[in-house]
N, C-alpha and C positions, 0 to 999 in steps of 0.2 A: 489568523488572517480572516477566516470565515466568520469568527465572532465579531471582529471589528466591522466588517462589511455589513453583517446582519444588524449591528447596532446603528450604523449610519442610515441604512435604508429604513429601519423601523422608526428612527427618530424623525426622518423626513415625512413618513406616512402619518405618524402620530401628530406632527405639527400641522399638517394639512387638515387632518380630521378635526383637530381642536379648533382651528380657525373657521372651518366650515360649521362646526357645531355651535360656536358662539356667535357666528355671523360677523366676526371682526376681520374681514378680509382686507386689512390694512397693513402696511409695513412699518414696524417700529413706531407706532403712534401717529404717523402722518395720516392725512386724509385721502391719500391716493388708494384706489382699489387695488387689492392684492393681485388679481389676475383670474386664473381659471383653476380653482382648487380641485374640481372634479377631474379635469384633464391631468393635472399634476399627480393626483393620487393614483389614477389609472396607469399613468406612465411609470411611476415608481413601483407599483405592484407588478406590472408586466416585466419590468427590468429585473426586479428581484427574483421572479420566477425563472426568467432566462438565465440569470446568474446561477441559481441553484442547479439547474439542469446542466449547465456548462461545467460547473465544479464537480458535479456527480460524475459526468462523463470522463473528465480528466482523472478523477480518483479511481474510477472503475477500470478504465482502459490501461492507464499507465501505472497507477498504484496497485492495481489488482491483477489484471491479466498479464501484463508484461513483467511485473514483479515475480509472479509465480513461475513463469517460464524461465526467468533469470535464476530462480532458486533451484530449479531441477536440471537445467541444461548441463550436459557434459561435453565440453569441446572435443571434437574428433581430431585425429591425427592422420596425415597423409604420408604414405610410405614412398620413398624414392630409391630405386635400385641404381647403383653406380658401379659400372664394370671397372676392374683394375686396369691401370695404365700399362701400356706396352713398354714404356721407358720411364725411368726416374727423372729424366731431364725435362725441364719445363718447356723447352723449345723444340722438343722432338716432333718430327712430322707424323701426321696421322697415317696409319696403315690401312690398306684395303682389307676386306674380309678374308680374301685368299692369302694375304701376306701375314696375317696374324698367327702367332705361334700358339700351340696348345698350352694351356696353363691350368694348374689345379687350384688356383686362387679363386675363391668364391666371391661373387659380387657383394659389395657392401650395401646395407640398407640404412637409410636415414629417415627419421620420422620428424615431420614438421606439423606442429599443432595449427589447425585452422582457426581463424578468428571467430569467436563465438557469435552466433546470430543475435544474441541479446546484448551485444556490446554497445549498440546504439538503438535508440527508439525507432529511428527511421528504418534501419535494416530489419528490425523485428516486425514492424508494420508491413513492410513489403513482403516478408516471408509469410506472414499470416494470410495476407490477401491472396498471394500466389497459391498457397496450399488449401485455403478454405473459403475463398471468396471475399467480397467487399465487406460483408458484415462480420468477418472473423474477429475483428477487434472487440466486438461485443459478445463474444462467445461465452456461454454460461450465464447470460443475463437472466434468463427465466429461472434458473436454479437460484441465483443470487436474490432475486425478488421474492421467491418462495421462502428462502431461508430467512431473510430479514423480516418478512411478515410473520412467520411462525415464531421466530425468535422474540419479536416484540410482544406477541400475544402471550406466549408461554412465560416470558419474563414478568409481565404484568400480573399474571395469575400467581406465580410463585412469590412475587414480592408481597402481594396481598395476603398470602398464606403465612409467610414467614415474618411479616411485620414490616413497618416502614423505617426501622432503624437502618443506618448506613451499612453496618456489618451484615444485616439481613439481606439488603439489596445486593451486596457483593457476593454473598453466598448463593443467592438466587441466580446471579449472572453466571457463576461457575457451573452450577447445576444445569442451567439452560444450555450452556455450551456443550457440556458432556452429553446431555440427552440428544442434542441435534448433531452429534459428531459424524454420523453417517451422511447426513444431508450436506454438511460442510465438505466431507471427503468427496461426495458426488460432484460438487462444484469443481474441486481441484481436478478430478478425473476428466470432466467435460472440457475444462480449459486446456489441459496439457495434451490431450489425445487428438488424433486426426478425426475429421468428421465421421460420424456414425449414422447408419440408417435407423438405428433405434431411437425412440423418443427418450428424452432425458429421464423421465420417471420410470422407464424400464431398465435403467442402468444403475439402479441403487446397489451399493456395495452390500455384500452379505453380512449377516449378523456377526459371523466369526471375524470378518475384516473390521467391523465396527468395534469389537472388543479390543483389537490391537491398537486402536488409536485413542482409547479412553484416557490413558495416562498422559500422552503428549498433549491431548486437548485440554485436560485439566491443568497441566503445567502452564500452557499458553494462556488460559483464562485467568489463572492466578497471577501470572506476570502482568496481564492487562490491568488487573486490580491494584497491583503494586504501584503502577504509575499514578494512581489516585491516592493511595494511603501513605506513601513515602513523603510526598509534599505536604499532606495534611498533618502528618506526625511532626514534621519539622516546623510547620506553621504554629502548632500548639507548643512545641518545646521552646521555640524562640519567643513565645508570647506576643505574637504580632496581631492578634485579633483586635486588641484595644485600639491600635493605631488605624486599623481599617474601619472600625465602627465610628471612631471619632478622630478624623485626620488632624484636627486642631491640636491634639495632644502631642503630635509630632513636632509642631513648631515650638513647644515649650521645652524641648530637650536641648541639651548642650550640643555643640557641633560634633563632638566625639560620639555622643550617644546617637545622633542622627546618622552618622556614618555606620555605626554598628547596626542600626535598624535597616539601613539600605543594603548592607552586606548580607544580613540575615534574609531579607526579602529576595535578594539575588540568589542566595543558596537554595531557597525553597523552589524558585523557578528552575534552576539548573538541576535540582534533584529529579524532577520529572523527566527532563531530557536525558540525564545520565541513566536513569532507570529504564527508559525506553530503549536506549542503545545497548546497555549491558545485559538486560534481562529479556525484554520483549523481542528484540531483534533476533537473538539466538533461538528463543522459544518458537517464534513464528516460522523461521527457516526450518527448524527441526520438525515441526508439525507437518509442514507442506511436503518435506522430503519423505517422511514416514508415510504420509498419505499416498504419495506418488509411487512408493515401492509396492503398494497394494493394488496398483492398476492391473486389471485382468490381462492375461497374456494375449488374448485376441485383439487387444487395442494397441495400436502403435502410437507413439508420441509424436507431436508435431515439431518438436526440436530434438536434437540428439540427447539421449538419456541412457546412462549406464544403469540398467536394472540390478546389476550385481554389486554396485557401489564399491568398485575396485576389488571384487572377489569376496566381499564380506557378507553377501546375501546369497543363499542357495534356494532355488525354487522348491516348493513343497513336494513336487512330483519326484524329486531325488532325495527326499528326506530332510530338506532344509525348512527353515521357519517361513520363508517367503516374505519376510518383512525386515527392514533395516532397524537396528536398535537406535534409540535416541542419541546415544553417544556417537555411534558411527555416522548417523545422519548429519551431525554437526561437524565431525572431524573430516569427513569427505567433502565438505563444502569448503574448498580451499580459499586462500586469502585473495586470489585474483577474482574469484566469484563474489566474495564478500565486498571487495572494492567496487565491482560492477553494480552490485545491488545498492550500496550506499550512494554511489554516483547517480543511480536512477532515482532514488528517493529525493536527492537534492534537486534534480531536474524537475521532478513532479512538484516539489514545493515552489520552485521558481515559476513554473507554469501557472500554478494556482495564484501566486502573488500577482503575476502579470494579468491574469484573467480578472481578478478582483479589482485591480487598479483601473483596468479598462471599463468595467461596468460602473464603477463609482464615477469616473469621469463622464461616461455616457449618460448616467442619471443626472448629473449636474448640467450637462449640455441640454438635455431634454427640458429640464425646469427652466433654464434660461431662454430656450426657444419658445416655450409656452407662455411664460410670464414676462418676457422681455427683460427689462432691467431689474425686475423684482425676483428675489430668490428666497427660499426658505431658510430661516435661521433657527 
């Protein structure tokens, strides 16, 4: 969706610039003036910038902050004590306190799980604002900006060192993720914890904690690369490159061959989605939960979180490892939580689609308002 919108906006800007450069401000060969190319170009640029910030905000707040909270939240249970009945009869009258007989029967306890805070985006936002203020939805943004800046810089350096081949770029991406694992873990800790008086750069995880997330970080980075290489491998295996280089060759095929090519193309597209769901999804959840298990004891979490992971993690002060294993991190993330996270990602995608459609329509509206009946083609 982002790529489609980017293409449409870029096409409009390029068309305006071309007409301005050549001086042919006419529409489809007629002799009527095109309109106001400067104003159109400015409007499209401003709209594309606003669209970029809107999409980034949606992705960061809902696809980042809310998603991580969903990954680590442990729904709490409320206990209710029920005293034994004085009579087995359903219509028996209630007795006063002095009329009740002494009984050795202990009261029964019932546990009812409360609805998770992250079950809805709205309830999550309300909780964050109530606990950490109106800007809580952008918590950890400074760390995220620092991470992406350093990540981009380091990736460019390693790519230049390892060479420009695609496999070298993927290796550089994995190495970059591992090198910056402590900075990425810091972002997770800032997002899931209650507000702290310490500045974010004073809350860096220890080197020992960083060593414990090297493996899950590497697995996650490799999973990210798999979403690229699996479709590319199938693309080569199905020999689809020729049809994309010269689409006319597709028309020369028989109807059966055309169906085969279309099915192969669909399989390539679906392979990326399946890889993301079956590999990246578990790897991402596992990494965040392992990072969360290393949150310092002095920091409280902003949503309910079981630091013991169902009794599978023991603190270091009592001789435990203090960190959840990758297998336990995924196994303790039950199916209800997985469904909540998938539902959240579906909502984020829907919001992004709606945002993109709005800005595309808004851009068309601006062009029509500026140029009247004339519009870019």
